[in-house]
C-alpha positions in Angstrom: -106.8 62.2 56.8 -106.9 59.4 59.2 -103.7 58.5 61.0 -103.2 55.0 59.7 -103.2 57.3 56.1 -100.6 59.3 57.4 -98.3 56.7 58.6 -98.6 54.6 54.7 -97.9 58.3 53.8 -94.8 58.9 55.4 -93.5 54.8 55.0 -94.4 55.6 51.0 -92.7 58.5 51.1 -88.7 58.0 51.5 -89.0 55.4 49.3 -91.1 57.0 46.6 -88.0 60.1 47.3 -85.3 57.6 46.3 -86.8 56.0 43.8 -87.5 59.3 41.9 -84.0 60.0 42.8 -82.3 57.0 40.9 -84.6 58.2 37.8 -82.3 61.1 36.9 -80.1 58.8 35.7 -82.6 58.9 32.6 -82.1 62.9 32.4 -78.4 63.0 33.0 -75.5 61.9 31.3 -72.2 62.6 33.9 -71.9 61.7 37.4 -72.5 64.4 40.2 -70.8 67.0 40.3 -68.0 67.6 43.1 -69.7 70.4 44.1 -72.9 69.1 44.6 -71.8 65.8 45.7 -70.0 68.1 49.3 -73.5 69.5 49.6 -75.8 66.4 48.9 -73.5 65.0 51.9 -73.6 68.0 54.3 -77.6 68.2 53.5 -78.2 64.6 54.6 -75.8 64.8 57.3 -77.8 67.8 58.6 -80.8 66.4 58.1 -79.8 62.9 59.9 -78.5 64.9 62.8 -81.3 67.0 63.4 -83.8 64.4 63.1 -81.6 62.3 65.6 -81.7 64.9 68.2 -84.8 66.6 67.6 -87.6 63.6 66.3 -85.5 60.8 68.3 -83.4 61.5 71.5 -85.3 64.2 72.7 -89.0 62.4 72.6 -86.9 58.9 74.0 -86.0 61.0 77.0 -89.1 62.2 77.7 -91.2 58.6 77.0 -88.9 57.1 79.3 -90.0 56.5 83.0 -86.7 56.3 84.9 -87.1 59.1 86.7 -83.6 61.4 87.1 -82.6 58.7 85.2 -84.5 59.4 81.9 -81.3 59.6 80.2 -80.4 56.1 80.2 -82.2 54.8 77.8 -81.4 57.5 75.3 -78.1 56.7 75.8 -77.9 53.2 76.2 -79.8 52.8 73.1 -78.0 55.3 71.6 -74.9 53.7 71.7 -76.1 50.3 70.8 -77.4 52.1 67.5 -73.7 52.7 66.3 -72.2 49.1 67.8 -75.5 47.7 65.4 -74.2 49.5 62.5 -70.2 48.6 63.4 -71.4 44.8 63.4 -73.4 45.5 59.7 -70.0 46.9 58.1 -67.9 43.4 59.8 -70.4 41.3 58.4 -71.5 42.9 55.4 -69.3 43.1 52.5 -69.6 46.4 51.0 -67.1 49.2 49.2 -66.6 52.8 51.1 -68.6 55.2 48.7 -65.9 58.2 49.5 -62.7 55.8 49.6 -63.4 52.9 47.8 -61.9 51.1 50.0 -63.6 47.2 50.7 -64.8 46.9 54.3 -66.2 43.3 55.7 -65.6 40.0 54.5 -63.6 39.8 51.3 -65.6 37.6 48.6 -66.2 37.6 45.1 -68.8 40.1 44.2 -68.6 42.8 41.5 -67.7 46.8 42.4 -71.2 47.7 41.9 -72.4 45.2 43.8 -70.6 46.2 46.9 -71.2 49.7 46.3 -75.1 48.7 46.1 -74.4 47.4 49.5 -72.8 49.8 51.2 -76.0 52.8 50.9 -78.2 49.7 51.5 -76.9 49.7 55.1 -77.0 53.3 55.6 -80.7 53.5 54.3 -81.3 51.2 57.3 -81.3 53.5 60.6 -83.5 55.9 58.4 -86.0 53.1 57.7 -85.9 52.4 61.1 -86.2 55.9 62.6 -89.1 56.7 60.3 -91.1 53.0 61.5 -90.4 53.5 65.6 -91.6 57.2 65.4 -94.8 56.3 63.2 -94.9 52.8 65.8 -94.9 55.3 69.1 -97.3 57.7 67.5 -99.9 54.9 67.3 -99.2 53.8 71.3 -99.9 57.3 72.1 -102.8 57.5 69.5 -102.5 61.4 69.5 -102.8 63.1 66.1 -99.9 65.5 67.3 -97.0 62.4 67.6 -98.6 60.9 63.8 -98.0 64.8 62.5 -94.6 64.8 64.3 -93.5 61.4 62.9 -94.4 62.7 59.7 -92.3 66.0 59.7 -89.4 62.7 60.5 -90.4 61.2 57.7 -90.8 64.6 55.3 -87.8 65.5 56.5 -85.5 62.1 55.7 -87.7 61.5 52.1 -85.9 65.1 51.0 -82.4 63.9 51.6 -83.4 60.7 49.8 -83.9 62.4 46.4 -80.0 63.6 46.0 -79.4 60.1 48.0 -81.0 58.4 45.3 -79.2 60.3 42.7 -75.8 60.0 44.5 -76.7 56.5 43.9 -77.9 55.9 40.3 -75.4 58.2 38.7 -71.8 56.2 39.6 -73.8 53.1 39.2 -74.4 54.2 35.6 -70.8 54.6 35.0 -70.0 51.4 36.6 -72.6 49.0 34.9 -72.7 51.1 31.4 -76.4 51.1 31.8 -79.3 53.5 32.5 -81.6 51.0 33.9 -79.4 48.5 36.1 -78.2 52.0 37.5 -81.9 52.9 38.3 -82.6 49.2 39.6 -79.5 49.8 42.0 -80.7 53.1 43.1 -84.3 51.4 43.4 -83.3 48.5 45.6 -81.0 50.4 47.8 -84.3 52.4 49.0 -86.3 49.1 48.8 -84.7 48.4 52.8 -86.2 51.6 54.4 -90.4 50.7 53.8 -89.1 47.4 55.0 -87.4 48.4 57.9 -90.2 50.9 58.6 -92.8 48.4 58.8 -90.8 45.8 60.9 -90.0 49.2 63.2 -93.8 50.7 63.6 -95.1 47.0 64.4 -91.9 46.6 67.4 -92.7 50.1 68.7 -96.4 49.9 68.4 -96.8 46.4 70.2 -94.1 46.8 72.8 -94.4 50.0 74.2 -91.8 49.6 77.1 -89.3 50.0 74.4 -89.8 53.0 72.6 -87.6 55.1 74.6 -85.0 52.4 73.8 -85.8 52.1 69.9 -85.7 55.8 69.4 -82.2 56.3 70.4 -81.5 53.1 69.0 -82.1 54.8 65.5 -80.7 58.0 66.6 -77.0 55.9 67.4 -77.3 54.3 63.8 -78.1 57.5 62.2 -75.4 59.5 63.7 -73.1 56.6 63.0 -73.5 56.6 59.5 -73.3 60.7 59.6 -70.0 60.2 61.6 -68.0 57.4 59.8 -68.8 58.5 56.1 -70.8 61.4 55.2 -68.9 64.4 57.0 -65.7 62.8 56.7 -66.7 62.4 52.5 -67.8 65.6 52.7 -64.7 67.1 54.5 -62.2 65.1 52.1 -64.2 66.6 49.0 -62.2 69.7 46.8 -65.1 71.9 48.4 -65.1 71.0 52.2 -66.7 74.4 52.9 -70.1 73.7 50.8 -70.4 70.4 52.9 -70.2 72.3 55.9 -73.0 74.7 54.4 -75.0 71.5 53.1 -75.3 70.4 56.8 -76.2 73.5 58.0 -79.0 74.0 55.8 -80.2 70.5 56.3 -80.0 70.5 60.2 -82.0 74.0 60.0 -84.7 72.2 57.5 -85.2 69.2 60.0 -85.3 71.5 63.1 -88.1 73.6 61.3 -89.7 70.7 60.0 -89.9 69.5 63.6 -91.3 72.2 65.3 -93.3 73.4 62.6 -95.5 69.7 62.5 -94.1 68.6 66.4 
């Protein structure tokens, strides 16, 4: 398989898995159980934390050309990535899924739309991470770099399946329609390949920015984990299940990175 095909596969995979997750709305009547939701939240957290460390921050420091100051792009990009999510939270009206609190500007939007926007915001860093990883691989031109980026895409895709289900099932209750719920879930995942493609071209053509971009994506993902996923898992009735979900997700992503990196 050519490197171009690997890139297309990785970018498409993250969207396809979200879509498959959203499709469970046609097979299940009820929302996700609190136990399963806690596991899903923890699992997504573990995947994203491990991906941020193994697939983004460490490569960012390895690719930097600052000598003893190689940590600078990683640290600065990481913080800026978090600030980017803070900005999105401030300017995009949305509903915090765990607490149902409204965030961002107060506008007259229906609850399902605000929930959709919340999930969409949090999918942006995942798309950027995959795009930046493949863009860096294209700049290096090494097969190993493409395989490592594919490992990151697989990890993100794996957690996108329960994420798609976690969006679509509550949407069915909110909208009263399986079709609407499915398309809300599908739509929330659409930003991932779009931002992945944008990230790919940015990282592959402006190579000097690669360490900053990789760490930017890591900071944005860690912000999502710390701001939403872990608190929601801990506030559930089964916080220990969320903890084990995180550990399993982290271990799986670490294995993928080492095995394919």
